[in-house]
C-alpha positions in Angstrom: -22.7 10.5 6.3 -24.5 8.3 3.8 -22.3 9.6 1.0 -19.1 9.0 3.0 -20.2 5.4 3.8 -20.8 4.7 0.1 -17.4 6.2 -0.9 -15.7 4.1 1.7 -17.5 1.0 0.5 -16.5 1.7 -3.1 -12.9 2.3 -2.0 -12.8 -1.0 -0.2 -14.3 -2.9 -3.2 -12.0 -1.2 -5.7 -9.0 -2.2 -3.5 -10.3 -5.7 -3.3 -9.7 -6.2 -7.1 -6.2 -7.6 -6.9 -4.5 -7.2 -10.3 -1.6 -9.6 -9.4 -3.9 -12.5 -8.6 -6.1 -11.8 -11.7 -3.0 -11.6 -14.0 -1.5 -14.8 -12.7 -4.8 -16.6 -13.2 -5.3 -15.3 -16.7 -1.8 -16.3 -17.7 -2.1 -19.8 -16.2 0.4 -19.1 -13.5 0.3 -20.3 -9.9 -1.4 -18.0 -7.4 1.3 -15.5 -6.4 0.4 -16.0 -2.8 1.8 -19.5 -2.9 5.4 -18.5 -3.4 8.1 -16.4 -1.8 6.6 -13.8 0.6 3.0 -15.1 0.0 2.0 -11.6 -0.9 0.0 -10.6 -3.9 1.8 -7.3 -4.6 4.3 -5.8 -6.9 7.5 -7.1 -5.3 6.2 -10.7 -5.3 5.1 -10.3 -9.0 8.6 -9.1 -9.8 10.1 -12.2 -8.2 7.8 -14.6 -10.1 7.1 -12.9 -13.4 9.8 -10.3 -13.9 10.2 -6.5 -14.1 7.8 -5.9 -17.0 4.8 -7.5 -15.4 5.6 -6.1 -12.0 5.6 -2.6 -13.6 2.2 -3.3 -15.2 0.7 -4.4 -11.9 2.3 -1.4 -10.1 0.8 1.0 -12.6 -2.6 -0.6 -12.4 -2.5 -0.3 -8.6 -1.4 3.3 -8.9 -4.1 4.2 -11.5 -6.9 2.5 -9.5 -5.8 4.4 -6.4 -5.7 7.7 -8.3 -9.3 7.2 -9.5 -10.5 6.4 -6.0 -8.7 9.5 -4.7 -10.4 11.7 -7.4 -13.8 10.4 -6.3 -13.0 11.0 -2.6 -11.7 14.5 -3.3 -14.9 15.4 -5.3 -17.5 13.8 -3.0 -16.1 13.9 0.5 -15.5 16.5 3.1 -11.7 17.0 3.0 -11.4 15.8 6.6 -12.7 12.3 5.5 -10.5 12.0 2.4 -7.7 10.2 4.3 -10.2 7.6 5.5 -11.0 6.7 1.9 -7.3 5.9 1.5 -7.5 3.7 4.5 -10.5 1.7 3.1 -8.7 1.4 -0.3 -5.6 -0.1 1.5 -8.0 -2.3 3.6 -9.5 -3.7 0.4 -6.1 -4.3 -1.1 -4.9 -6.0 2.1 -8.0 -8.1 2.8 -9.8 -8.4 -0.5 -13.3 -9.8 -0.4 -12.9 -11.1 -3.9 -9.8 -13.1 -3.1 -10.3 -14.9 0.2 -9.3 -11.8 2.2 -5.6 -12.4 1.4 -4.1 -9.7 -0.7 -1.2 -7.2 -0.9 0.3 -4.8 1.6 -1.2 -1.6 0.3 1.9 0.5 -0.3 1.4 1.1 -4.0 -2.3 2.0 -3.5 -1.4 4.4 -0.7 1.2 6.0 -3.0 -1.3 6.3 -5.9 -3.9 7.9 -3.6 -1.5 10.4 -2.3 -0.4 11.4 -5.8 -3.8 13.0 -6.2 -4.2 14.5 -2.7 -0.6 15.8 -2.1 1.6 15.2 -5.2 4.6 16.8 -3.6 4.4 14.3 -0.7 4.2 11.4 -3.2 7.4 12.7 -4.9 9.2 13.2 -1.6 8.2 9.7 -0.4 9.6 8.1 -3.6 12.9 9.9 -3.1 13.0 8.9 0.5 12.3 5.3 -0.5 15.3 5.4 -2.8 17.6 6.9 -0.2 16.5 4.5 2.6 16.7 1.5 0.4 20.1 2.5 -0.8 21.2 2.7 2.8 19.7 -0.5 4.3 18.9 -2.6 1.2 15.6 -3.8 2.8 12.5 -3.1 0.8 9.9 -3.1 3.6 11.9 -0.7 5.8 12.2 1.7 2.9 8.4 1.3 2.4 7.8 2.3 6.1 9.6 5.6 5.5 7.6 6.1 2.3 4.3 5.4 4.0 5.1 7.7 6.9 5.9 10.5 4.5 2.7 9.9 2.5 0.6 10.0 5.7 2.2 13.2 6.9 1.7 14.7 3.5 -2.0 13.9 3.4 -2.6 15.2 6.9 -0.7 18.4 6.1 -2.5 19.0 2.8 -5.8 18.4 4.6 -4.9 21.0 7.2 -4.3 18.6 10.0 -8.1 18.1 10.4 -8.8 15.4 13.1 -10.3 13.1 10.5 -7.2 13.5 8.3 -4.9 12.7 11.2 -6.8 9.7 12.4 -7.3 8.3 8.9 -3.6 8.8 8.1 -2.5 7.1 11.3 -5.0 4.2 10.7 -3.6 3.7 7.2 0.0 3.7 8.5 -0.8 1.2 11.2 -2.6 -1.1 8.8 0.3 -1.1 6.4 2.7 -1.8 9.4 0.4 -4.7 10.4 0.5 -6.1 6.9 4.3 -6.3 7.1 4.3 -8.1 10.5 5.8 -11.3 8.9 8.6 -9.3 7.2 9.4 -7.7 10.6 9.5 -11.0 12.4 11.7 -12.6 9.8 14.0 -9.6 9.7 14.4 -9.6 13.5 15.1 -13.3 13.4 17.8 -12.9 10.8 19.4 -10.2 12.7 19.5 -12.3 15.9 21.1 -15.2 13.9 23.8 -12.9 12.5 24.4 -11.6 16.1 24.9 -15.2 17.3 27.3 -16.0 14.5 29.4 -12.9 15.3 29.8 -13.9 19.0 
């Protein structure tokens, strides 16, 4: 269990390195958490710095997650691999290096799953495109993506109890990270309903 604890700690610390915050600081920009959604993730980087830099941050998040996944696959019992993904997302969401205010963890979860269950990662990306095309709401499409990733991980890890609980925990954490988006979306829907009456 000592090895698992070490891997989980490394996953959390790796997730705590937020490339968006570091990039904005190095380029003399204002902290990305101070504008728009207040999130230090790819979407907010896109809003503030454009597509090129959003793509760079996204790829860095994906690459970091893939490296953590390789480490977990090599050193951990397969039933615990999904928990390494959870701690990676936890670090990205509540980074110890950035006042415990980070991103939402979707890109990291995707990158991790690319190494564990690549077919699920591909399917989740297609599902994201389809759902976004239908509803035009980024975070709703992300929920469908994350659910697909979690199911893919659990399936690839043969539905081991640790894989199931780790996948559920990661899903719930990412859902929790989007609580403000959910609240604002529901409020906007209520406002539209009032105007239609």
